[in-house]
N, C-alpha and C positions, 0 to 999 in steps of 0.2 A: 336820361336824355335831356330833359328839359332844363335842369338845373345846369348842366354843362353848357348848353345853348345860351342861358343867362349870362354866364361868367363869360363866354366869348363874346357877347354883345357888349358887355361893360368894359372890356379890355380897349384901352385907348388905341386909336389908329397907329400912332407912333411906335407904340410898344409892340403891336401886332406886325408892323413893318420891320422893325429890328429883328424879332424872332424868326420871321420869314427870310430875312437876309442871312442870319446866322445859320438857318437850316439849309439853305441854299449853298452857302460857301462849304459846309459840313459836306453834303452830298456831291458838291462839284469837286473838292480836292480827292474825296473817295474815288469819283469816276475818271479823274484825271489819272490817278494812280493805274486803274483799269486799263485806260487807253494807252498808256505808256508801254505796259506789257505786250499789247496786241501784235506789234510787228517784231518784237524780241522772240516771242514763243515759237514761231516756226523755225527761226535761224537755231534757236538751242536746241530744240527737239531734233533738227536734222543733224546737228554736230554730235548728238548723242545717238545717232543711228536709227532714229524713228523712220518708219515707213509713212507714206501719205495719209494712210489710213489711222495710223497711230497719232499723227499730228492732229487730224480732225478729232479723233476721241479726246485728245488732250484738250482741245479747245470746247468740246461739249461737256466735259466732266464738270466744268465749272457751274454752267447752266443746269446741269443735272441736280447738282448739291443745292442750287437755290431752289429749284423746284421742290426737293424734298423738305427744305428747312425753313422756307420762308412762312408757311403758316406757324411753324414751332416759335421763331423769334416774334411773330406778330402776337400770338397768345401770350408769351412772357411780357411783352410791352403793355398789353392789356391789363395784366395783373401787378407788375412792379414799377410800371412807368417807362416812359419812352427814352428819357436821358440815360438811364443806367444801361439800357440794352444797347443804344446806339455806341456808348462808350466802350462796353465790352467787345462789341464787333469791331471797332476801330483797332483796339489792342490785339485782337485776333488777327485782323488782316496784316497788321504790322509784323507780327511774328510769321505769318505764312509767307510775306515776301522775303523775309530773313532765310527762310528754309528754302524758298526758291532760288535765292542767291548762292546758297552753299551746296544745292544739288549738283551732283556730278554724274548721274545716271538717270535713266528714263523712270524708274520707279518712284525714285525721290520727287521727281518733277510732277508726276500724277498726284503723289500724296500733298505736295505743296499747293497744286492747283485745286484738289479737293477741299482743303482747309480754306482756301481763299474764297471758294464758292459757299461753303458752309457758313462763314462770317459775313459774306455778301448778301446773304438772305435779308439782311436788316434793312434793305430798302423799303420794304413793306412798312417798318417802323417809322421812317422818315416820312412816307405817305401819311401814315397815321398821325404824326405830329402836326402836319400841315392841316389835317382834318380837325384836329384838336382846338387850334387857334384861328380859325377861319370859320366867320357865319356861313350859312347854308347858300346864300346868294353870291358869295365869293369863292366857294370851295373848289369849282373848276379851274378858276383863274390860279388859284393857289397851287394846284396838282400841276398845272402848267410849268412851275418852277422845276419840277423834278426832270420834265423833258428837257427843259432849257439847259439844265446842268448835264444831261446825257448828251445834248447836242454839242456843248462846249467841249466835253471829255472826248467826243468823237472827233472834234476838229484839232484840238490841241495835243491830246494824248499821244496819238502816234508820231506826231511832228517832234514832240519832246523826246519820246523814246527813241526815234532815229538819231536825233541829236546827240543824246547821251551816250549811245553805243559808239559813235563816231569820235565824240570828245574823249571817251575813255581811252581811246588808242594812243593819245598823248601823254596818259598817265602811267600805263603800263601795258606791255604786250603779252602778258602771261595768257595762257589758255583760259577762255571762258571769263575773262576779267570785265570785257565789255559789257555782257549781259548781267553779271553780277553787280557791276557799279550801278547799272541802271535800276535793278531790283532793289538795292540798298537805298536808293533815292526814293523809290516809291515806298518803301518801309518808313523811311524818315517822314515822308508825306502825311502818311496815315497816324504816325505818333505825333506829329504836329497838330494835325486835326483833332486828335484825342484830346490833347492839351487845350487846344483852342475852345473844344466842346465843354471840358471840364470847367473852364472859368467862365465862358459866357453864356452857354446854352442854358435855357430855364426849363425846367420840367414842365410840360405842357398838360398831362393827364390830370384831371381833377377827380374823377370818379374811377377808381380802380375795379377792376372786374373780380369777383370772388373766386378763391381756389376752386378747381374742377378736377375731375378724375383724369388721369393721363390717357389720353386718346390716341389712336394711331393717327399719324399725319395724313394718311389715305382717307380715313373715316372724317377727319376734319374737312378735308376737300369736298367729299361727297355731301356732307352736312349742307356745307355753304351753296353746293350746287343745286340743293332742293328748294332756296328761296326763291321765289317768284321774282322775275325781272332781273335781280342781281345775277341770278345763274345765266340768263341770256346775255346780260352784258358782259359777264366774264367770258363765256364762249366768244363772243364778239372779239374781244381784247386778245384771247388765245389765237383766234384766225388771223387777226392783223400782225401779232407778233410772229407767228409761222410764216405768214407771206413775206413779211420784212427780211426775216432772216435767211429764207431761201433766196431771196434776190441777192442779198448782201454776199452769201457764199458762192454765188455762180457769175455775179457780174464781172468779176476780173476775167474769168475765162471767156465769157461772152464777148466783152470788149475786145479782148485779144484775137479771138477768131474772126469777128465782124469788121472790127475798124482798125486792127493791128495796134492795139493800146498796149503799152507796157505798165509796170507796178506804179511808176511816177505819175502817169497820165491818170490812172484808176484811183490813186490816192488823192488827187486834186477833185476827181469826181466826188469821192466819199465827203471830202471837206466840204464841197458845195452843197451836198445833201444835209450835212451837219448845220452849216450856215442859215440855209432854208428853215429847218427845225427850229433854231434858235430865234429867228426872225418870227416864225409863227407862234411859237409857244412863249416867247419873251414879250411880244408886242401884239401881233394881229389878234390873237385869241382874246386879248383883253380889251380890244376894240369891238370885236363881232359878238362875244357872249351878252354883253349888256342890250344890244340891239337885237339878237337873233334868240338868244337863250340855247340851252344845251341841245335841245331837239334838233333845230335847223343846222346848228353847227357841226353835231354829230352825223346827221344825213349827208351834209355837204361834204365833209372829211372823209367818209367812207366811200362816197361815189367818186370823188376826185382820186383818192387812193386806187380804187380798181381801174379807172381810166389810165392812169399813170402806168400801171403794170402792164396792162394789155398793149399800151403805146410803146413800151420798152420793146416788146416782142415784135413790133411792126415797123420800129423806126428805121428809115432808110437812110438817114445820116445823121451827123453828129449834132446839127441844130434840133432835129425832132427828139433826139435822145436827151438833149438839155431840158426840153419842154416835159417830157416823159418824167425825168427824175425830179423836176420841179413840182410836179402833180403828186408824185409819190411822197416827197417829203412834206409838201403842204397838207396833203390827206392825212399823213401820220401825225403832224403836228396838231392839226384840229381835232382829231378822233381821240387820241389817248387821254389828254387831260379830260376832255368831256365825259369819257366812259368812267374814269376814276373818280371825278368829281360826283357823277350821278350815283355811283355805288356807295360812296361815302355818305351822300344825302338820303339813301335808302336804309342805311345801317345805324343800329345804336351805338352811342358813344362808346360803351364798354365792349363793343365788337369789333370796332374800327380796324385795330391792328389784326386780329385773326382774318377779318373779311378780306382786307387789302392783302394781307399775306397769301391768302389762296388765290387771288387774282394775279399777284405778282409770280406766284408758284406756276401757274398755268402759262403765264406769259414766258417764263424759263423753259417750260416744256415745249413751247413752241420753237424757242431757240435752240432746242436739242433736236427736234424732229425736222425743222425747216432746212438747215444745212444739209442733213443727211439724206432727205428725200429728194431736195432741189439737185443735188451733186448727182444723186443716182439716176434720175431722169434726163439730167443734161447729156450724160454719157450713154444712156441706154435708149433714149426716144430720140428727141431732137433738140439742138441748143436753145430754142425759144420756149421749150415746155415748162421750164421753172417759172418763167414770167407769166405764162398762161395760167398755170396752177396758182400762182400768187394772186392773179387776177380773179379767177373763180372763187377763192377764198375770201378776197376782199368783197366780192359781189355778195357773197352769203352773209358776210357780215352786215352789208349795206341792207340787204332784205331783213336781217333780225332786227335792225334799228327801226326800219320802216314800220314792221308788224307791231313792234312795242309802242314806238311813237308817243301816244298819250299817257302812257304809263312811265314814260322817262321824267324824273323831275325837271322843271324848266327854272330853276331857281336863280340861275344866272341872268337871266333876262330882267332888265330895268323895268320897273312898273310904268314908267313914262314912255316905253317904247312900244311900237305897234308892228 
């Protein structure tokens, strides 16, 4: 780990900044493609005769494949390098969206989404790439780039997807052409990103991990969950992902019931959340970390996230709801990069890919279970229950961070700050 850290320190600031911009663009274009598909998926599955349950499963299967295969891609990147894994996955993504475009029944649609989730497990490799090229005191700031890319994809993807499906009607009125057209555009984006990465992206891994015996993906996950501090932070990350996805899955229904909002208004609401996350992870966290360090940022983030979720359930009007959503987005934006940066600082350089792969894998598990349980208790208990559950899980994450406190690396804090 020492040799790798020395090389990172010797890397010029301008060169590091260039590589960070390149990996940000790579992740952003990939997530933009994912966001474009989101509004298309329910429409297409409905046209193929899917039930509401089947549509939900179609959305969950992507995260399920990420849960299973994120550690796999992470381990491969530790052994063979970050760049080849990112490039292979981008090509695979391009192919999966072509399959999505030509699908004409539900079975093919499921296969296409499973393939997209399989290759989408490479986000952990992008996180490891950032770990490779950032010194320990800049690690959490670097991880915020992934979150900012997520936020931008969240804001622009669905809007572009909606535009493409509408625009396609002027090209052809053939059945399914509108959704196929958008899928081909996403495939093209992935292929463009592949070419972009092939030409401009530099390999970041300097010390490659030795070959190891093939282990079960679940065995890898359990191994990582035995590591002190890392395991607790990974569990906190899982709880926050679970909470966020439970909220996202039921907010449309809740806002319709309580405030008579339609899809358009809720879409604006989600865009607002995305904007706050972008501001938080793209700007605020870069200001807060040097002053506060990971410990205080993480405690503040999880506490604000918990308060926001509870406030959603209690909001009597749109103004209070807006404050609640600001809290949720701000808490999410402060917590996620701080957790990923801390896990990275606690991990050997040759283990970055696999450890961050397990972290992202459990985050995907949260995105599988959150919508399912959130939807279930929304219908079978009371409509505020998903947000109360999300608040409770957020509070547990806050308690985990409070208990760990001094064991969390505080490397983001500037030595001159008090």
